[in-house]
FIBAZA-746347 format. One record per atom (N, C-alpha, C, O, CB): residue in one letter; residue number from 1; x, y, z. Coordinates in steps of 0.05 Angstrom, whole numbers, plus 5000, padded with zeros to 4 digits. Atoms other than C-alpha are relative to their C-alpha. Glycine has a CB too. Layout:
N
@residuo a&num NUM&px X&py Y&pz Z
...
END
This chain:
55
@residuo m&num 1&px 5021&py 5001&pz 4998
@residuo m&num 1&px 4997&py 4993&pz 5002
@residuo m&num 1&px 5021&py 5037&pz 4993
@residuo m&num 1&px 5035&py 5049&pz 5009
@residuo m&num 1&px 4978&py 4983&pz 5028
@residuo s&num 2&px 4986&py 4962&pz 4993
@residuo s&num 2&px 5028&py 5071&pz 4983
@residuo s&num 2&px 4985&py 5016&pz 5025
@residuo s&num 2&px 4965&py 5013&pz 5039
@residuo s&num 2&px 4991&py 5025&pz 4969
@residuo e&num 3&px 4996&py 4969&pz 4975
@residuo e&num 3&px 5033&py 5131&pz 5032
@residuo e&num 3&px 4984&py 5017&pz 4980
@residuo e&num 3&px 4986&py 5017&pz 4956
@residuo e&num 3&px 5042&py 5018&pz 5010
@residuo r&num 4&px 5007&py 4986&pz 5017
@residuo r&num 4&px 4994&py 5178&pz 5013
@residuo r&num 4&px 5013&py 5024&pz 5012
@residuo r&num 4&px 5020&py 5019&pz 5036
@residuo r&num 4&px 4972&py 4998&pz 4994
@residuo t&num 5&px 4993&py 4972&pz 5001
@residuo t&num 5&px 5021&py 5257&pz 5016
@residuo t&num 5&px 4985&py 5026&pz 4998
@residuo t&num 5&px 4988&py 5045&pz 5013
@residuo t&num 5&px 5013&py 5002&pz 4981
@residuo g&num 6&px 5009&py 4983&pz 5012
@residuo g&num 6&px 4979&py 5297&pz 4981
@residuo g&num 6&px 5021&py 5013&pz 4990
@residuo g&num 6&px 5028&py 5036&pz 4997
@residuo g&num 6&px 4985&py 5012&pz 5014
@residuo k&num 7&px 4974&py 4987&pz 5011
@residuo k&num 7&px 5038&py 5310&pz 4944
@residuo k&num 7&px 4983&py 4996&pz 4965
@residuo k&num 7&px 4980&py 4975&pz 4953
@residuo k&num 7&px 5038&py 4977&pz 5010
@residuo v&num 8&px 4994&py 5007&pz 5034
@residuo v&num 8&px 5019&py 5326&pz 4867
@residuo v&num 8&px 5011&py 5004&pz 4964
@residuo v&num 8&px 5003&py 5024&pz 4952
@residuo v&num 8&px 4985&py 4998&pz 4997
@residuo v&num 9&px 4980&py 5001&pz 5010
@residuo v&num 9&px 5062&py 5317&pz 4814
@residuo v&num 9&px 4992&py 5008&pz 4966
@residuo v&num 9&px 4971&py 5001&pz 4956
@residuo v&num 9&px 5012&py 4973&pz 5009
@residuo y&num 10&px 5022&py 5003&pz 5025
@residuo y&num 10&px 5045&py 5331&pz 4745
@residuo y&num 10&px 5022&py 5013&pz 4964
@residuo y&num 10&px 5023&py 5038&pz 4968
@residuo y&num 10&px 4963&py 5030&pz 5013
@residuo d&num 11&px 4998&py 4991&pz 5032
@residuo d&num 11&px 5074&py 5351&pz 4667
@residuo d&num 11&px 5000&py 5026&pz 4988
@residuo d&num 11&px 4976&py 5027&pz 4990
@residuo d&num 11&px 4980&py 4992&pz 4988
@residuo e&num 12&px 5001&py 4985&pz 4996
@residuo e&num 12&px 5081&py 5418&pz 4646
@residuo e&num 12&px 5018&py 4999&pz 4967
@residuo e&num 12&px 5040&py 4988&pz 4962
@residuo e&num 12&px 5004&py 5007&pz 5028
@residuo f&num 13&px 4991&py 5000&pz 5034
@residuo f&num 13&px 5089&py 5433&pz 4559
@residuo f&num 13&px 4991&py 5028&pz 4998
@residuo f&num 13&px 4968&py 5037&pz 5002
@residuo f&num 13&px 4982&py 4975&pz 4975
@residuo y&num 14&px 5021&py 4985&pz 5009
@residuo y&num 14&px 5095&py 5497&pz 4537
@residuo y&num 14&px 5017&py 5002&pz 4975
@residuo y&num 14&px 5042&py 4997&pz 4975
@residuo y&num 14&px 4990&py 5028&pz 5017
@residuo p&num 15&px 4995&py 5011&pz 5017
@residuo p&num 15&px 5100&py 5496&pz 4468
@residuo p&num 15&px 5016&py 5028&pz 4982
@residuo p&num 15&px 5024&py 5032&pz 4959
@residuo p&num 15&px 4974&py 4983&pz 4991
@residuo r&num 16&px 4981&py 4982&pz 5018
@residuo r&num 16&px 5134&py 5557&pz 4453
@residuo r&num 16&px 5023&py 4994&pz 5003
@residuo r&num 16&px 5028&py 4996&pz 4979
@residuo r&num 16&px 5000&py 5029&pz 5003
@residuo f&num 17&px 4981&py 5013&pz 4989
@residuo f&num 17&px 5192&py 5532&pz 4474
@residuo f&num 17&px 5020&py 4969&pz 4977
@residuo f&num 17&px 5043&py 4962&pz 4972
@residuo f&num 17&px 4980&py 4990&pz 5027
@residuo s&num 18&px 4996&py 5022&pz 5029
@residuo s&num 18&px 5182&py 5470&pz 4414
@residuo s&num 18&px 4995&py 5012&pz 4983
@residuo s&num 18&px 4981&py 5001&pz 4965
@residuo s&num 18&px 4984&py 4975&pz 4994
@residuo k&num 19&px 5016&py 4990&pz 5028
@residuo k&num 19&px 5168&py 5511&pz 4366
@residuo k&num 19&px 5021&py 4994&pz 4981
@residuo k&num 19&px 5015&py 4979&pz 4962
@residuo k&num 19&px 4989&py 5036&pz 4998
@residuo p&num 20&px 4987&py 5018&pz 5021
@residuo p&num 20&px 5229&py 5497&pz 4328
@residuo p&num 20&px 4991&py 4970&pz 4991
@residuo p&num 20&px 4976&py 4967&pz 4971
@residuo p&num 20&px 5025&py 4997&pz 5009
@residuo i&num 21&px 5011&py 5026&pz 5007
@residuo i&num 21&px 5219&py 5417&pz 4329
@residuo i&num 21&px 4983&py 5000&pz 4986
@residuo i&num 21&px 4985&py 4991&pz 4963
@residuo i&num 21&px 4991&py 4988&pz 5017
@residuo i&num 22&px 5022&py 4997&pz 5013
@residuo i&num 22&px 5146&py 5437&pz 4322
@residuo i&num 22&px 5009&py 5000&pz 4959
@residuo i&num 22&px 5005&py 4983&pz 4942
@residuo i&num 22&px 4986&py 5032&pz 5015
@residuo d&num 23&px 5001&py 4979&pz 5026
@residuo d&num 23&px 5162&py 5475&pz 4254
@residuo d&num 23&px 5022&py 4980&pz 4999
@residuo d&num 23&px 5032&py 4995&pz 4982
@residuo d&num 23&px 5002&py 5039&pz 4999
@residuo e&num 24&px 4980&py 5016&pz 5019
@residuo e&num 24&px 5219&py 5422&pz 4236
@residuo e&num 24&px 4989&py 4976&pz 4987
@residuo e&num 24&px 4992&py 4969&pz 4964
@residuo e&num 24&px 5025&py 4991&pz 5014
@residuo i&num 25&px 5032&py 5012&pz 5014
@residuo i&num 25&px 5157&py 5367&pz 4238
@residuo i&num 25&px 4992&py 4996&pz 4989
@residuo i&num 25&px 4990&py 4976&pz 4975
@residuo i&num 25&px 4983&py 5001&pz 4998
@residuo d&num 26&px 5012&py 4993&pz 5022
@residuo d&num 26&px 5117&py 5406&pz 4204
@residuo d&num 26&px 5009&py 4988&pz 4970
@residuo d&num 26&px 4999&py 4970&pz 4956
@residuo d&num 26&px 5003&py 5029&pz 5000
@residuo r&num 27&px 4980&py 4991&pz 5028
@residuo r&num 27&px 5178&py 5422&pz 4142
@residuo r&num 27&px 4993&py 4977&pz 4988
@residuo r&num 27&px 4987&py 4976&pz 4964
@residuo r&num 27&px 5038&py 5004&pz 5001
@residuo v&num 28&px 4986&py 5026&pz 5015
@residuo v&num 28&px 5185&py 5343&pz 4139
@residuo v&num 28&px 4976&py 4980&pz 4986
@residuo v&num 28&px 4976&py 4963&pz 4968
@residuo v&num 28&px 5019&py 4979&pz 5025
@residuo l&num 29&px 5021&py 5008&pz 5005
@residuo l&num 29&px 5113&py 5326&pz 4144
@residuo l&num 29&px 4989&py 5013&pz 4969
@residuo l&num 29&px 4978&py 4996&pz 4956
@residuo l&num 29&px 4985&py 5006&pz 5024
@residuo a&num 30&px 5001&py 4984&pz 5008
@residuo a&num 30&px 5101&py 5378&pz 4093
@residuo a&num 30&px 5012&py 4987&pz 4963
@residuo a&num 30&px 5004&py 4981&pz 4941
@residuo a&num 30&px 5014&py 5020&pz 5020
@residuo q&num 31&px 4981&py 5018&pz 5037
@residuo q&num 31&px 5150&py 5348&pz 4033
@residuo q&num 31&px 4999&py 4967&pz 4996
@residuo q&num 31&px 5007&py 4956&pz 4975
@residuo q&num 31&px 5044&py 5003&pz 5000
@residuo h&num 32&px 5008&py 5028&pz 4997
@residuo h&num 32&px 5130&py 5274&pz 4053
@residuo h&num 32&px 4970&py 5004&pz 4983
@residuo h&num 32&px 4967&py 4990&pz 4963
@residuo h&num 32&px 4998&py 4988&pz 5036
@residuo y&num 33&px 5025&py 4992&pz 5008
@residuo y&num 33&px 5056&py 5306&pz 4036
@residuo y&num 33&px 4989&py 5007&pz 4980
@residuo y&num 33&px 4966&py 5001&pz 4974
@residuo y&num 33&px 4996&py 5012&pz 5009
@residuo g&num 34&px 4984&py 4988&pz 5034
@residuo g&num 34&px 5084&py 5348&pz 3962
@residuo g&num 34&px 4969&py 5030&pz 5022
@residuo g&num 34&px 4946&py 5032&pz 5014
@residuo g&num 34&px 4987&py 4970&pz 4944
@residuo f&num 35&px 5014&py 4989&pz 4995
@residuo f&num 35&px 5045&py 5399&pz 4004
@residuo f&num 35&px 5028&py 5038&pz 4987
@residuo f&num 35&px 5052&py 5041&pz 4990
@residuo f&num 35&px 4987&py 4987&pz 5034
@residuo s&num 36&px 4972&py 4974&pz 5004
@residuo s&num 36&px 5077&py 5485&pz 3971
@residuo s&num 36&px 5002&py 5004&pz 5019
@residuo s&num 36&px 4995&py 4988&pz 5037
@residuo s&num 36&px 4999&py 5029&pz 4986
@residuo d&num 37&px 4997&py 4998&pz 4978
@residuo d&num 37&px 5099&py 5521&pz 4016
@residuo d&num 37&px 4983&py 5030&pz 5003
@residuo d&num 37&px 4989&py 5048&pz 5018
@residuo d&num 37&px 5029&py 4996&pz 5007
@residuo e&num 38&px 5027&py 4983&pz 5003
@residuo e&num 38&px 5043&py 5567&pz 4006
@residuo e&num 38&px 4983&py 4993&pz 5028
@residuo e&num 38&px 4970&py 5007&pz 5045
@residuo e&num 38&px 4980&py 4989&pz 4969
@residuo e&num 39&px 5017&py 5013&pz 4982
@residuo e&num 39&px 5014&py 5520&pz 4049
@residuo e&num 39&px 5009&py 4989&pz 5031
@residuo e&num 39&px 4996&py 4985&pz 5052
@residuo e&num 39&px 4991&py 4977&pz 4985
@residuo l&num 40&px 4985&py 5012&pz 4980
@residuo l&num 40&px 5067&py 5495&pz 4095
@residuo l&num 40&px 5005&py 5029&pz 5011
@residuo l&num 40&px 4999&py 5031&pz 5035
@residuo l&num 40&px 5026&py 4980&pz 4990
@residuo d&num 41&px 5001&py 4967&pz 4986
@residuo d&num 41&px 5080&py 5574&pz 4110
@residuo d&num 41&px 4975&py 5004&pz 5017
@residuo d&num 41&px 4974&py 5011&pz 5041
@residuo d&num 41&px 4997&py 5027&pz 4973
@residuo f&num 42&px 5028&py 4999&pz 4971
@residuo f&num 42&px 4998&py 5569&pz 4132
@residuo f&num 42&px 5008&py 4977&pz 5017
@residuo f&num 42&px 4999&py 4991&pz 5036
@residuo f&num 42&px 4959&py 4991&pz 4989
@residuo i&num 43&px 4991&py 5020&pz 4984
@residuo i&num 43&px 5023&py 5508&pz 4175
@residuo i&num 43&px 4999&py 5013&pz 5030
@residuo i&num 43&px 4987&py 5016&pz 5052
@residuo i&num 43&px 5028&py 4991&pz 4990
@residuo i&num 44&px 4970&py 4981&pz 4968
@residuo i&num 44&px 5084&py 5545&pz 4214
@residuo i&num 44&px 4980&py 5030&pz 5011
@residuo i&num 44&px 4991&py 5047&pz 5025
@residuo i&num 44&px 5051&py 5021&pz 4974
@residuo n&num 45&px 5011&py 4981&pz 4993
@residuo n&num 45&px 5040&py 5596&pz 4227
@residuo n&num 45&px 4981&py 5015&pz 5014
@residuo n&num 45&px 4978&py 5037&pz 5023
@residuo n&num 45&px 5000&py 5002&pz 4990
@residuo y&num 46&px 5028&py 5003&pz 4998
@residuo y&num 46&px 4976&py 5578&pz 4239
@residuo y&num 46&px 4991&py 5002&pz 5030
@residuo y&num 46&px 4996&py 4981&pz 5043
@residuo y&num 46&px 4991&py 4973&pz 4986
@residuo d&num 47&px 5002&py 4996&pz 4992
@residuo d&num 47&px 4946&py 5617&pz 4296
@residuo d&num 47&px 5023&py 5003&pz 5038
@residuo d&num 47&px 5021&py 4999&pz 5063
@residuo d&num 47&px 4983&py 4993&pz 4987
@residuo i&num 48&px 4981&py 5005&pz 4977
@residuo i&num 48&px 5015&py 5628&pz 4325
@residuo i&num 48&px 4996&py 5019&pz 5024
@residuo i&num 48&px 5016&py 5021&pz 5036
@residuo i&num 48&px 5030&py 5002&pz 4991
@residuo k&num 49&px 5004&py 4971&pz 4980
@residuo k&num 49&px 4987&py 5690&pz 4378
@residuo k&num 49&px 4991&py 4985&pz 5013
@residuo k&num 49&px 4991&py 4997&pz 5035
@residuo k&num 49&px 4983&py 5028&pz 4994
@residuo y&num 50&px 5017&py 5018&pz 4988
@residuo y&num 50&px 4949&py 5631&pz 4408
@residuo y&num 50&px 5021&py 4972&pz 5012
@residuo y&num 50&px 5024&py 4958&pz 5032
@residuo y&num 50&px 4975&py 4991&pz 4975
@residuo r&num 51&px 4979&py 5027&pz 4982
@residuo r&num 51&px 5000&py 5580&pz 4419
@residuo r&num 51&px 5037&py 5007&pz 5011
@residuo r&num 51&px 5054&py 4994&pz 5023
@residuo r&num 51&px 5004&py 4967&pz 4971
@residuo m&num 52&px 4981&py 4988&pz 4991
@residuo m&num 52&px 5057&py 5620&pz 4429
@residuo m&num 52&px 5005&py 5019&pz 5023
@residuo m&num 52&px 5028&py 5025&pz 5027
@residuo m&num 52&px 5006&py 5008&pz 4983
@residuo g&num 53&px 5011&py 4984&pz 4997
@residuo g&num 53&px 5027&py 5670&pz 4479
@residuo g&num 53&px 5000&py 5031&pz 5001
@residuo g&num 53&px 4980&py 5042&pz 4991
@residuo g&num 53&px 4997&py 4993&pz 5011
@residuo k&num 54&px 5001&py 4966&pz 4996
@residuo k&num 54&px 5040&py 5747&pz 4492
@residuo k&num 54&px 5017&py 5000&pz 5000
@residuo k&num 54&px 5023&py 5014&pz 4981
@residuo k&num 54&px 4991&py 5018&pz 5019
@residuo e&num 55&px 4972&py 4985&pz 5014
@residuo e&num 55&px 5111&py 5750&pz 4491
@residuo e&num 55&px 5009&py 4993&pz 4974
@residuo e&num 55&px 5029&py 5004&pz 4964
@residuo e&num 55&px 5026&py 4994&pz 5016
END
């Protein structure tokens, strides 16, 4: 039986710190699916204001 401490452990995810990795994944997938440069630009910049925060 485990001891109950009331301690909560969780992981946090900050998309703005992962943006370069996410963009590279998008580039590889866009190439694989034959997206145009315009389509890739839309994907990379979609909702950037909301996903990256106010900074």
